C-alpha positions in Angstrom: 16.2 -9.4 -17.8 13.2 -11.1 -19.4 9.8 -9.7 -18.7 8.7 -13.2 -17.5 11.6 -13.2 -14.9 10.6 -9.7 -13.8 7.1 -10.8 -13.5 8.1 -13.7 -11.2 10.3 -11.4 -9.1 7.3 -9.1 -8.5 5.1 -12.0 -7.7 7.7 -13.4 -5.3 8.1 -10.0 -3.7 4.3 -10.0 -3.0 4.6 -13.3 -1.2 7.7 -12.2 0.7 6.1 -9.0 1.8 3.1 -10.9 3.1 4.7 -14.0 4.6 8.4 -13.0 5.1 11.5 -14.7 3.8 11.4 -18.0 5.7 9.3 -19.9 3.1 10.8 -22.6 1.1 11.0 -22.2 -2.7 8.2 -24.7 -3.0 6.0 -22.7 -0.7 6.8 -19.5 -2.5 5.9 -21.1 -5.8 2.7 -22.5 -4.4 1.6 -19.1 -3.1 2.5 -17.6 -6.5 0.3 -20.2 -8.2 3.1 -21.8 -10.2 5.3 -24.9 -9.8 8.7 -25.0 -8.2 10.1 -26.2 -11.5 8.9 -23.0 -13.2 10.8 -21.0 -10.7 13.9 -23.2 -11.2 13.6 -22.4 -15.0 14.3 -18.8 -14.1 16.3 -18.9 -10.8 19.0 -21.4 -9.8 18.0 -21.3 -6.1 15.9 -19.5 -3.5 19.0 -17.4 -2.7 19.2 -16.2 -6.3 15.5 -15.4 -6.2 16.0 -13.5 -3.0 18.9 -11.5 -4.4 16.9 -10.5 -7.4 14.0 -9.5 -5.1 16.3 -7.4 -3.0 17.8 -5.8 -6.2 14.2 -4.9 -7.2 13.6 -3.4 -3.7 16.8 -1.4 -4.0 15.7 -0.1 -7.4 12.3 0.9 -6.0 14.0 2.8 -3.2 16.2 4.7 -5.7 13.1 5.5 -7.7 11.3 6.8 -4.6 14.3 8.9 -3.7 14.2 10.5 -7.2 11.5 12.8 -5.9 13.9 14.6 -3.7 15.8 16.5 -6.4 13.5 17.0 -9.4 14.7 20.2 -11.1 11.1 20.9 -12.3 9.9 21.6 -8.8 11.0 23.7 -5.9 13.2 22.2 -3.2 10.3 22.4 -0.7 7.9 20.6 -3.1 10.7 18.0 -3.7 11.2 17.4 0.0 7.5 16.8 0.6 7.2 14.6 -2.5 10.4 12.7 -1.7 9.2 11.9 1.8 5.8 10.9 0.5 7.4 8.5 -1.9 9.7 7.1 0.9 6.6 6.6 3.0 4.9 4.7 0.2 8.0 2.6 -0.3 8.2 1.5 3.4 4.4 1.0 3.6 4.4 -1.3 0.6 7.4 -3.2 1.7 6.2 -4.5 5.0 8.3 -4.6 8.2 8.1 -8.4 8.0 10.4 -8.3 4.9 13.0 -6.1 6.7 12.8 -8.0 9.9 13.3 -11.4 8.3 16.1 -10.0 6.2 17.9 -8.7 9.3 17.4 -12.0 11.1 18.2 -14.4 8.2 20.9 -12.4 6.4 22.2 -9.6 8.7 25.2 -8.9 6.4 23.0 -8.2 3.4 20.6 -6.3 5.5 23.4 -4.0 6.7 24.7 -3.5 3.2 21.2 -2.6 1.9 20.7 -0.3 4.8 24.0 1.5 4.2 23.4 1.8 0.5 19.8 3.0 1.0 20.7 5.6 3.7 23.7 6.7 1.6 21.5 7.3 -1.4 19.0 9.1 0.7 21.8 11.3 2.2 23.1 12.2 -1.3 19.6 13.0 -2.5 18.9 15.1 0.6 22.2 17.0 0.1 21.1 17.7 -3.5 17.7 18.9 -2.2 19.4 21.2 0.3 21.7 22.7 -2.2 18.8 23.2 -4.6 16.8 24.9 -1.8 19.8 27.2 -0.9 20.3 28.1 -4.6 16.5 28.9 -4.9 16.7 31.0 -1.8 14.1 28.8 -0.1 16.4 27.4 2.5 18.7 29.3 4.8 22.0 30.2 3.1 24.1 29.2 6.0 23.0 25.6 6.0 25.6 22.9 5.8 24.1 20.5 3.2 26.4 17.6 4.1 25.7 17.8 7.9 22.0 18.3 7.4 21.8 15.5 4.8 23.5 13.2 7.3 21.2 14.2 10.1 18.1 13.8 8.0 19.3 10.4 6.6 19.7 9.2 10.2 16.4 10.6 11.3 14.6 8.7 8.6 16.5 5.4 8.1 18.0 5.2 11.6 14.7 5.6 13.3 12.9 3.2 11.0 15.5 0.5 11.3 15.9 1.0 15.1 12.1 0.5 15.5 12.3 -2.8 13.6 15.3 -4.0 15.6 13.5 -3.2 18.8 10.3 -5.0 17.6 8.3 -1.8 17.2 7.8 -1.9 13.4 4.6 0.1 13.2 5.3 3.8 12.7 2.4 6.2 12.5 1.4 6.6 8.8 2.2 10.3 9.1 5.8 9.7 10.3 7.4 10.7 7.0 5.1 13.6 6.3 5.6 14.8 9.9 9.4 14.5 9.5 9.3 16.6 6.3 7.3 19.4 7.9 9.4 19.3 11.1 12.6 19.6 9.1 11.2 22.2 6.7 10.5 24.6 9.6 14.2 24.5 10.5 15.5 24.7 6.9 13.5 27.4 5.3 14.5 31.1 4.8 12.0 33.9 5.0 11.2 33.4 1.3 10.7 29.7 1.9 8.3 30.3 4.8 5.8 31.5 2.2 5.5 28.0 0.8 4.8 26.4 4.2 
């Protein structure tokens, strides 16, 4: 993908984050400070622009989730870092974007939710296995069950709050979730890092 196209995707995402997805292509271009024709030189339609923006969002989420299983840090540090990155991701990508995506394109919203929560669950399972191997998490933990539980507690709660028109979570939600779950996960050795 050309750097110019990537630039327009990022600019369009800024508009969509602020104003939602209901704008026409002409309105998006105007808010970006360019002509509609310039956008048409890079995107065949508003739908194509939206798809590219959503791909970019998905890529950003995968990048944020990368903090959960970095082999250079302990599992506890990774859990805290991963939840911090997820918090940044959701904070930067306003609830307006998710809400409009759910209303205007519920099928794509569901697919993105499933893909994101699935990726989070896989990364959580990797984190849990890392913590067990390091002796920081309890040896009897079932990584698959706990990964599924933690995925739901993060993504399920967040999406549920949007659906029920309560999109504003406390800024400390993800940090609180990390610390809450760590208290249940850690071994005696792991308690020393809390």
